[in-house]
VEXZAFI-213239 format. One record per residue: x negated, y, z of N, C-alpha, C, CB in turn; residue in one letter. Coordinates in steps of 0.02 Angstrom, whole numbers, plus 50000, padded with zeros to 5 digits. Each point is the difference from the previous one (the first is absolute). Glycine has a CB too. Example, Ala and Ser with C-alpha at 12.3 -4.5 7.8 and 13.67 -1.06 7.14 Angstrom:
493404971650390500455005950000499555006050000500954994150062A
499235011249902499585005950003500395005550037499414996849892S
***
This chain:
467585474754688499904994649926499365001949999501094999449917M
498334996050064499194997249993500115004249931499624985350067I
499855019349949499465005549959499334996049963500305010350102A
499594987549843499474997449968499795007349966500404985949983R
498555012550025499835004349972499785000649918499845000650121P
500035003349863499665000249939499284999649985500895005249992R
498914989649971499334998149992499315004750029500664994549899P
499485012550064499535005350006500335004650025499354997649919L
500455008350106500355007050011499985001449932499665004550118P
500725001349861500285003749950499275003749954501315002350085F
498744996349859500244998549952499714993849961500325011450010P
499204986250045499324995149967500594994249998498505003650064Y
500754991849904500234992849974499624994950007500505004849930R
498964998650098499404993749998499455004850057500104993149838A
499565004250206499555004050028499264996750002501015005050063A
498574998149958499284998450001499695005750038499984993549888V
499595001450160499455004150044499114999449982501014997550100A
498535007049895499554998749994499504996850065500405007949904L
499394985150105499724998650066499215000149989501074992750043A
498825013149974499264999849991499594999450055500205005949916N
499294989050061499434997550064499585007049995499824984449986D
499865016750057499555005850033499284997149976500815003750118V
499044991449856499454997749991499525003049953500584991650035D
498635011449974499635002449951500205008149993499924987549942D
500595015450088499985006650006499405005150021501044995650017T
498865007049918499205001850005499915006550062499784996849849P
500885007550162499945005350063500675001950004498815005149986S
501224997950072500675003350018500255004749959499734998450098P
499715006049883500355004449923500274995449946499095009450007A
500704987249961500264995049964500784998750009498834995650008W
501134999550066500664998950013500485006449989499564991050080F
500425014049939500505004950022500115001449925499655005150130L
499944997249845500055002949897500414995549975498785003949963E
500954987750048500734996949967500744997950021499124996849957V
500785003050106500655001950042500385008349984499334991450104L
500135012449883500325006749976500444999249951499105005850024R
500534990449908500255001149930500554993749997498785005949939F
501354988850122500584997749980500575001750011499474993849999L
500485008750062500625003350052500175007349990499614992350093N
499945013449881500115007249994500225002249924499115001450097T
501005003349895500125001449929499175007349983501924996650010R
497825002450041499345004049991499644999149929499834998650127A
499685006949864499634998349931499404998450045500505008449886V
499294984250090499374994850022499294999549947501064992150057T
498585005449988499394997249946500394995349947498924999550097P
501774998149912500364993149951500435003849954500124989650093L
500015018349922500325000949959500765003550047499234989849908G
501395012050064500485002150059500184992650037500615011949932P
499514989750133500204994850046500494996649961499795005950108G
500404985549925500684998149965500745001350054499184989649925L
500555012250149500635001750034500434993850013499975011349945G
499754982650074500004992850013500065001050076499254994449897L
500884999550156500154999650048499544993250023501175007349979E
497944993550011499734993250003499795001650060499704995649886V
499964997450150499614998650072499434997849971500894996550087G
498835001149972499444997950005499594994450074500185012149915S
499664984250074499414997650058499665004350018499834991049965T
499905004750109499325006450003499674993350049500525017750004F
498864984050024499664998450060499915002550038499704996149964W
500275002550122499835004250053499224998649997501184999650075F
498474996749916499464996150009499604998549929500644995250107Y
498705003449883499564997749954499454998150014500475005149948T
499354989550029499284995950048499425001849961500564988350044D
499605015149887499575000549949500015007549976500184987549970E
499815018450081500115005649984499665005449930500224996550127P
499224998549852499675003449930500084997749954499335003250038T
501084990249948500334996849949500735002949991499274989650023R
501135008850049500655003050013500115005750033500234990649997E
499615015249989499965005550025500675003150044499145000649902P
501374995650061500775005150031500424993550058500365009449845F
499594993750206500304998650045500405005150055499194991549966S
501015007150094500345003650021499425003250063501274993249952Y
498545001150069499325001350046499364998949975500624997150083W
498945004349959499394998849965499784992849999499715011150030A
499904985949935499834993250010500664996150020498775003350035G
501004992150042500324996550035500195004450074499414989149930T
500505015850082499975005750042500715002450014498865003049954S
501235001850082500715002950006499715007250011500834989550056T
498685012949900499765008149967500405002849948498874997350015R
501355007049988500305002849935499635001449935500625004450081E
499714995549854499565000049932500515006249979499464985549961T
500205017549984500415007149959500604995749973498885009249948P
501404983650062500344998049984500785000550039498914995149951A
500805004050121500554999350046500485004450003499344995150053S
500665012249929500455005350016500324999149931499355008550091A
500494992549852500464998849949500634993250005498875005949936P
500564988550075500474993350006500555001750052499024991249974L
500785011950075500535001750064500695003549951498885003950120R
500915000449844500605003349955500374995149970499395009649971A
500214985649998500334996449940500314993250041499085004749890L
500684994650171500514994050058500625005849998498954991850114W
501345014149922500395002149989500445000549954499435002050057R
500255000449890500484999249943500344994649982499415006849968S
500174988050033500224991749979499624998749939501264999750043G
498355004049938499504997649932499524995650018500065010349946H
499614990950106499494993650056500544995550008499125007350086V
501134987749898500504996350045499904992350015500785008449955D
498394988850006500034993550019499344998750013500964996949941S
498974998550088499074998250039499874995349966499975001950122L
499624998749854499654994649964499314996750028500545006049906H
499744990150166499844997450046499775006550038499804988049948T
499815009850121499645008650030499545002249957499984998050122Y
499594997349860499455002849965499764995449952499725006550090G
499764996249885499384994349945499634998950045499835004149882N
500084988250134499574996550029499704995149957500545002450095F
499434998249842499854995549959499264999150001501015002349938T
498595001250070499144997949984499674997250063499805010149915R
500434993650149499724997250055500494995850059499175010049970F
501394993150018500754997150042499855001250072500364989749919G
499845009850127500125003550040500485002950064499454999049908G
501004999850042500855002950016500074994150081500775002749823F
499565002350225500204998550069500615003249990498944999450072R
501464996950000500695001650006499875008150035500604985650018R
498955016450000500095008150027499845002849940499645000450126R
500104998949821500095003649948500745002349986498994994249965H
501425000350033500765000149979500485002850067499774988549909A
499925012350153500145002050059499965008049998499584988650051R
499915012849918499625007349993500525002849946498554997050023D
501465002549914500414999849943500805002350030499144989649936A
501095006150074500724999550027500025006650045500144986050001V
499455013250059500015008250034499815004949973499844996450079A
499715004849859500115005849968500515001649954499034999450020E
501124996649958500745000649963500625001750027499554992749949A
500555003550103500725002250038499645006950032500744986450038E
498725017249984499905006150032500215004949950499084996050075C
500865002049864500105004849948500855000249970498594997749969H
501544997250068500884997349973500044997449937500565008850056G
499024986449918499844997649931500324992150039498695008949925A
501754988650030500084993250000500004995549915500715003850126V
498804991749878499854997249941500544993449985498695004650019F
501604995949933500494992450010499774995449934501275006350061R
498094995449892499814994349968499194998650032500895002549882T
499104991550090499244995850004499814996649948500144998250104W
499115004649865499914997149940499354996150025500605009349910I
499354983450081499324998850009499385001049942500644992450078N
498965007149958499335003549970499404996550003500425009850031H
499174987649917499314998149999499764992249996499975010750063G
499594989049971499684993049981500094994550074498965007149902T
500704987250099499944996550064499625005150049499964987649941G
499905016450061499545004150070500705003050021498535004649959H
502104997650020500475004950013500514995050045499825008949883D
499964987250176500294995450040500635005550025498794991150036F
501395013949944500755004150027500374998449970499765008550031Q
500264988249904500734998449941500254994450040499575002549863N
501084999650129500404994050027500184995349943500495007050094F
499464987449929500024992849971499344999049976501204999949966R
498435002750002499304998649977499585001850047500225001449892T
499795002650160499555000150022500384998850107499195008449853G
500644995550188500164998450060500365004750039499134993649990F
501215013049958500225004850043500724997350035499345009749923G
500904984250047500724997650015499864994750047500595002649888D
498834995050117499864992950034499645002250087499684992649853L
500915005450180500015001750077499554995250040501215004249991P
498664991849978499634991750028499564996049935501244997250091W
498405000349953499504995549960499824992250051499375013249935L
500754981950023499894993350054499185000550035500884990849911E
498715012050047499444998350044499825004850049499614994049914D
500705011650111500085007250019500525001650068499785002149865L
500024998350193500365001550063500375006649993499134993650068D
500505010249895500265006549985500275000649928499195004450084D
501365002849904500145000249925499525003149969501085000250012R
498724998349914499465003649944500075007850022500204990949882P
499055011350121500185007250003500075005349933499424997350110E
500954999149851500305003449946500614999849995499184998749952E
501104998950090500904997850018500375009050019499704983650086Y
500685017749854500245005750023500625000849982499055004250002H
501564991049984500375000549958500545003350065499604989849887A
500335007850159500575002550058499885008249998499964988050094D
499355015949909499995006249998500305005549919498974994950101L
500744999449865500345002249929500975001250005498814991149932T
501395003750056500624998550015500425004050031499574991549998L
500145010350064500465002750060499795007949983499974988750108D
499405013249862499905006349973500654999949942498525001050027H
501644997349927500525000549951499874995049944500175012350029G
499404984849956499794997949959500714994149961498605003550068V
501744997449884500614995449976499804996249935500885008550049T
498604995449906499944995549922499304999250002500975005149917F
498884990050075499304996149978500004996849936499814997350112A
499515004449853499794997449938499324993950011500475013049941W
499804983550056499424993750023499734997249929500674995350121L
499355008549844499544995749910500324996749951499154996650059G
501775006349954500394997849936499865006749947501084992050073D
498985003649881499845004049930500514996849932498555001950049V
501915003049917500234994249961499875005949923501124990450104T
498905006549840499975002549951500725001049963498824995750008P
501595002850019500755003950003500075006450005500324991850047V
500055012649891500125006550022500795002350027499005001749916P
500935001050140500734998550034500274993750015500225008649948G
499594991150132500284996550057500864999650002498855004350064Q
501244992449981500975000450016500324999849939500045008050097E
499704986349850500424999449936499854992749974499935013349967R
500604986049991499934993649974499494998949927501274998950060R
498284996349927499635000149940500334998649949499184997750050L
500735003949900500374998649941499654992649977500285013949964G
500084982150017499794994449972499394999849949501154997950023L
498885007749933499335000449959499565001150049500375004549896V
499515000550154499545002250030499864993550047500305013349983E
500114984750040499734993750059499664995249972500905000650066A
499394998949857499594994049973499315001749969501114994649976A
498635012450043499495003649942499174997050035500935014349965G
498604984549981499614995950018499565005250069500034992049860P
499965013350141499855003850067500144997950056500125007449950R
500604993450054500234996850061500054993950024500395007349983I
499794988149962499754991750007499235000850031500734994249878V
498745007750093499514999050026499815003150050499864997049918R
500435008650123499865000650056500484996150050499475010249958E
500994985550034500384997250025499404993550018501275005949939A
498484992650022499694994550002499355000050033500634997949909F
499065008450100499325003750030500285000650083499525008849871G
501104993450113500315001250097499944991550040501285011749962W
499064983449992500074996050017499434994150004501025005749971A
498404996250006499364997149989499765003350070499814998749854G
500055006550165499735004750048500404996550058499745012049927R
500874988850081500544998650059499534992550021501525006249947A
498314989950012499824991650010499385000650031500534994249897L
499055008750068499195004050029500035000850065499775007349909A
500614996750108499925003750051500434996150081499865011449891R
500644983450071500344996650074499604993149997501435005450003R
498094992449976499444995449993499435003750045500354995149872L
499425009350106499465003950044500155001450057499655004449922A
501044999650090499915004350064500874998050007498795012149984Y
501334982950021500704997950020500115001450063500054991849927R
499675009050127500005002050054499975006750015499654990750007D
500085012749968499915009350007500665002649964498535001549986L
501534995249972500455003049931500754997449994498865000149929L
501214993750134500704999050008500545003049972499564997550081R
500825003649894500685004449993499675007849961500774993850135G
498565004249829500025006449957500284999449927499015003450069A
501454996649917500404996749954499875004349938500904995150085H
499005001549856499775003949934500595004549971499184990149967N
500765017550010500585001849968500344997049954499595007550025Y
501034993149977500604994849938500105006749961500904988650078D
498545009549864500015003949925500735000649974498824995049964L
501344999950036500835000449965500485002450044499854990349933Y
500305010450121500445003050047499815006949990500134990650086G
499105013349914500035005649990500275005450056500034994549892N
499985002950166500135004450056499575005150026500544991550023R
499715014149986499485005550027499744999850071500565007049924L
499764990950104499894998850066500464994050052499615012749972L
500144985150083500354994850021499664997950067500374996649878W
500095001550169499655000650090499584992849982501195006350110P
498344996349930499484994250034499804997750067499665003349916V
500114993450119499864999550071499175000449994501174992250045R
498525012349972499295000350020499874992650044499975015050005L
499364984450000499644992850044500285000450062498824999249951R
501325007850104500074999950049500755001750013498785001450011D
501474998849931500884999149994500455005449997499854991250061G
499805014749953500215007549967500034998949916499305007950106R
501364993349897500505003649919499615006849972501404997050053G
498465002049875500025003749958500225000549924499365000650085V
500665003749893500384999149928499374999849948501225007450031Y
498604986549933499624999749965500105001049933499694995050080R
499995011149895500165002749938499404997349930500605011250087F
499564989449857499604996049930499795007049979500754987649951V
498755014749999499745005049951499994999049958499565003350041R
500744999549900499814999049918499555003049983500884998849967Y
498764995949994499365002349957499554991550010499945017450035G
499294985449953499544994550001499365000850029500554997249910E
499384997350127499484999550046499245002849985500744990450028F
499225008149892499485001049972499825005449989500164992149970N
500555012350021499945005249971500445006449996499464991749959D
500105009850101500535004150058499615007350010500464987850082G
499125015149866499885006849995500535005449969498904994949996G
500745011150000500505004749993500114999549947499835006550069A
499634990949874500334999349916500564994149982498775003849962D
501244991150113500454996049992500535002249989499504994550048S
500985012649979500625002250009500185000749905499845007250152L
499614991849796500445004249949500154990449961499245018349975A
500584976450073500444994249964500664996850044498814996649939R
500775006650143500794997750036500645004350003499284994450072T
500415012849898500485003949990500155004349928499774999550122L
500274995549825499884998949940500905000449977498604992250012S
501445011749937500665002950000500344994349969499745012749994P
500184981149996500234995649992500194994950079499405003049870A
500234996950170500124998450073500215004250038499314993949993K
500815010649982500535006450047500744998349951498895013450037L
501074986649905500684997549981500274994050017499785005949923D
499684987750099500454995150020500395001950067499234991749941V
500105011050092500405002250082500485005050000499014998250057L
501055006249913500765003249992500584995849975499405010149976E
500484985949956500514998449987500424995750058499465001549885R
500094994750158500004993450048500215003250049499114992449968A
500945014750053500005002850075499654996050039501015004649993G
498314994949982499484998250050499685004750039499864992349934G
499855004550127499565003750056499254998350012501075000450056W
498455004049945499434997349982499345003750040500664996749881S
499054998850174499565004250025499134997849958500965001050133A
498925005749837499454999149945499374999350029500585006549922V
499064985550083499245000250025499405004149961500374988650039Y
499305015549981499615002549989499465004050048500814998249919V
498605001950043499555005150044499635005149941499714989950112H
500705017149916500025004949958499115001249994501415005450037L
498214993850020499355003849980499524995249972500155008650089A
499984984749893499784995549965499915003849932500544990250069Q
499205011249901500055002649927499374998349941500695009950069S
499384988549887499444999849945499755005449990500424992749948P
499935015050064499615006650003499945002850043500205001449927N
499064997850109499935003250040499875006350016499924991749996A
500065011749928500195008750019500685002749999498995002449948D
501484992650054500675002949986500264998650067500184998249869A
500315005750152500324999650066500624993149975499775016150052L
500534981349893500414995549990499724998949925501055003050091L
498974991349866499874998749934500525001549961499324992450029P
500685010049924500455003149951500544995749978499095006549962P
500824988750029500554994349976500554998050082498884993049882E
500655009550168500615000250062500425005150006499344995050062A
500285011249928500285006850006500755000949957498655004350013V
501244993049919500514999049952500524993750021499115004949909T
500754990950121500364994250033500505003150050498984991649989A
500475014550051500525002350057500435004649972499264998750092L
500545004449842500315005649985500924997849983498615005749948R
501384987450014500464997049975500384998950046499504996449921D
500315001050133500344998550073500225005450011499374992350050L
500395013949961500325005350034500615003349956498845001950061A
500964996049875500695003349947500694995650013499115003349887A
500634989150120500794994850032500215001350062499714990249948R
499965012650096500065002750080500405006749987498764995050058H
501085009349891500395007949994500684997149965498845010049975E
501314987749988500394998949942500374994250054499195003349862R
500694994350194500354996150049500164993349982500415009850035G
499294986849933499834993949996499524994850044500305005649907S
499174997750116499594996850051500005002550057499404997149928V
500815001750125499805001650069499114998350012501424996650041L
498205008949979499284999450014500015002450060499485001149895V
500574996450166499764999350068499304996750031501195000049994T
498795001250069499574996550020500204993950028499475009250005T
499924986050005499914993050022500634999750057498514998749978V
501385004850067500634999050067500615000549972499415005450091T
500594999549892500765003949972500324993249957499525015349976R
500034982949971500484994049954500154994350038499485002549895L
500024995750156500244992750026500745002250047498544993450011L
501315010850023500545003250055500535001049974499345005250058R
500724997249876500635001349968500144994849958499895011350007L
499884981949965500114994549986500424996550056499005000949929R
500654998650129500244995850062500655003150008498874997450064L
501045008049965500725001550008500535001549952499495003250081A
500544996849851500344997849945500354992450024499115007349911V
500454988750104500124993650014500424998150073498904998949924L
500925005150113500394998750051500255004750065499464990649954H
501015016250003500115003750036500784996750016499065010349959V
501174991650099500684998950022500475007549987499494989950098D
500825010449867500275007849991500864998749967498515006649962A
501924996750062500584998350002500475007949986499614988050084R
500905010649889500325007849978500814998550065499485002249808W
500345004550235500555000050044500415006150005499364992450055E
501395007649947500305006050002500305000449935499275005050082G
501274999349890500214999649944500115009449988500564984950010E
499465014949935500405008049988499105004150007501744999250085G
498525008049941499625003150019499354997950069501095006449937E
499214990050079499634995050071499504995349985501034999750055S
499044998249880499674994449960499335001450029500714998949885L
498734995650139499475000850020499384993549996500795008750063A
498634991849898499604996050000499774998250062499845003449902L
500184990250116499554998250084499664995249974500795001750105V
498554998749916499404995249999499944998450067499375004449903L
500914988550111499814996250063499364998950015500914995249987Y
498675004049954499124997050005499934998049961499774997450081G
499734998549919499794994549946499814992750030499525009949928F
500594983750033499964995150021499414996749969501155000750028H
498195001149960499584996449971499614996950050500045006549906D
499724987050075499814993950047499605000750048500134994449923P
499555012650073499435001550063500265006250013498824994149970L
501555008250051500265004450032499745005749994500314992950058G
499365008749875499475008250008500455004549985498824997249957A
501545002650008500285006249955500315003250048500194995349889L
500325002350169500385005350058499465002150045501184994050007D
498025005749992499445001450038499925006249970499494989050028R
500475011749902499945006149952500495004049988499364994549954D
500585011750079500715005049979499815003649930500395003450137P
499214993049811500135003849934500254995149952499115008450018R
501114986250025499984992849954500675001549953499434990050102S
501335014449910500405002149963499925003949934500364998650100P
499005004249908499755005149937500174998649921499015001450079E
501415000749902500055000149903500424993050003498605005949937G
501914992650110500394994749993500785004149960499304992150124L
500805005549837500675003749949500714992850002498875008849880A
501784993650150500504995749992500505002849973499674994250077F
500575001249850500735004449959500685000950060499714992949857E
500575012450133500505003050027500474996249991499635009649992L
501034990550077500464993149984500505003449942500024993150139P
500495003449841500414999949948500495006850019499884985549975E
500065014050080500365009450034499545003649977500524999050119S
499045003249877499475006250007499914999249913499224999350149H
500924994849815499915000849921500595003649984499364989349971Q
501145008450046500655003949981500205007350003500244990350031R
499485010250051500015006550029499455004249992500654995350070G
499235005849868499395004250002499775007050023500104993249926Q
500545008550098500055006250055499874998350054500745005049957D
499064988550073500094997750055499125003350024501144987849976L
498605013550091499515002950000499494993250020500585013150025P
498704987849983499674993950000499724998350068499755001949882L
500604990450118499904996950090499355002650031500574987749976P
499375013350080499444998750038499694992850012500465009750046V
499054991149964499574993650015499714999550077499645000449870A
500554995350159499604998850066499574993350007500935006750051R
498484993849981499454996549998500014998050080499345006249890G
500114988550106499854996450065499735006750060499574986549922P
500195017650041499375004950026500595007650006498534993349918H
502085007250048500145005849995500525002349929498815000750076G
501265003749924500455001549923499485001049945501055006750054D
498984993049889499604996649947500135008849956500294981650002L
499215021349968499945003549928500274996449941499025004850042A
501524997649916500154997049955500165003349930500264993550094V
499815002349849500165006949945500474995549957498755008649988G
501684994849959500264996649961499844999549925500685001850085E
499494991049879499564998249943500844996749967498314996850053H
501385004949877500694996249952499484996949964501165008649979R
499284984749983499834995449962500424997049958499364999350071E
500605000349865500554997349956500605002450032499424989549960D
500615018550067500735002850026500274997250078500335000149862G
499104996050156500164997350081499675004650047500024987449973R
500445013150070499505005050059499674994150048500905012550015R
498434989950008499404996750046499935005650051499274992649905W
500715003350173499495006050032499544997250018500655007150040L
498804996649956499284998050016499625002850079499945000649854Q
499984994850164499595003050068499215003049967500644989450104I
499205015349915499435006649983499374992249994500445016550099A
499064986449850499404996749981499665006250006500304989849925W
499485011550128499555005850015499275000549959500584999050120P
499165004549844499164998249973499625001350053500055003349882R
499544993550113499255001850033499915005649994499494991549981C
500325014850064499765006149971499194999049996501055007550050V
498674994149900499184999150005499615004750048500064996849879F
499405003550144499845005650039499515003549942500134994450137P
500185008449804499465003549957499625006550034500754996149899E
499645007350138499645004950018499234998650040501235005149997A
498854989450065499654997850054499384996549950501114998250105E
499164996749835499464995849956499675006649962500744986649976V
499705018750002499505005649952499495002450040500895004649929D
499264996950126499705004550063499434995650003501055005350076A
498904988949934499444997050020499724996549955500365000150093V
499664999149828499695000249935499615005650006500864994849934L
499335009850059499735008649995499475000250035501015006049994R
498994992950095499575000250033499494993749981500785006950081S
499374987949901499284995849972499675004549933500574986050034W
499755016149924499705002449944499665006450026500854994649915R
499365009850134499625005050017499234999050010501065003350043R
498585000449920499064999450025499925001050065499515005049902P
499934992350128499825000550052499605005049998500214990150025V
***
């Protein structure tokens, strides 16, 4: 018997991830203090921590270390920085889960394939796999997919591939999801827009804007951007498969927010009570576009209005309304819900949930052993009537799965474990104390 999953793990009705771009991070200490506030219950300079599960992007390199000092390596070298060790701890915990490209090459350019090769080797040396890629920067950032040369293995005027091509290295490493510039003002993807919402002036204006920009891009760059289709605002999908220009496949995803309003203070608008109410009621999923280090108040870690919005989000998570997780986990969970192949086999006490795998178009989920996490299935009628029957076991492609029982409206459900990312609080605190210690 086919087993169909609940849209989200219990008890949540909607899901949010803060998709933070690391631009303008003033120091490693700022970065760690903000993640500590978001992910722990500790007393922080912003007050009691929120205890959420929030991740971030990072850079391996920066071509302008005086203006963008936060990177894993110093400048464009492979020398470690004070951020290297704590970043490795956050790789292991899953709180730094996304690449905001390999580095900031916005001012002077200079990215080459060797930068990707060295970065991938370093990540894999420490057991880290980054499944999410987020484009960054300006025309100097030739490493970008679609708008740069990162996925372009040839040029008609060259006998060899562009020196910036790296998509083969990056996707072979494990990148599955890619943000290529799509932003939507709609709170909550994977849901139908209401009639009033769809006809509202904000959505209509944005739709016409997309159409105009699409036409301009096709006229000016029709060869370079062939196949770079605009986001379907009314379709309101969170992610969908695309082919890069070298023929390799990724899942392209959209972020919720505004291109011209993506600083930390924008959270007061994107995560306003009204917007979160819409997302909750509709059961939406959103990866929120934000640059936490871009703040109108340079003297505070985060602006007060952002802290207020985040505390409201944390309260909704605490009462079981909105799941808050990292970008990679959000995208992987949504893809798994859509494409899992699960069946109930056996009967009575021998009943078992068997996951045969996933039928996603690019075959990415079968390569990731964490794909089944959080999936919940309603038990068959035999186990609804037989309340004394034990909870069935669950078997997946990589072995037996840890499960738990949940009840909703008098019905029994089996849920595969959704283990929380454990923030490396002791390591982060030790690093912060050492940096505060007078020399």
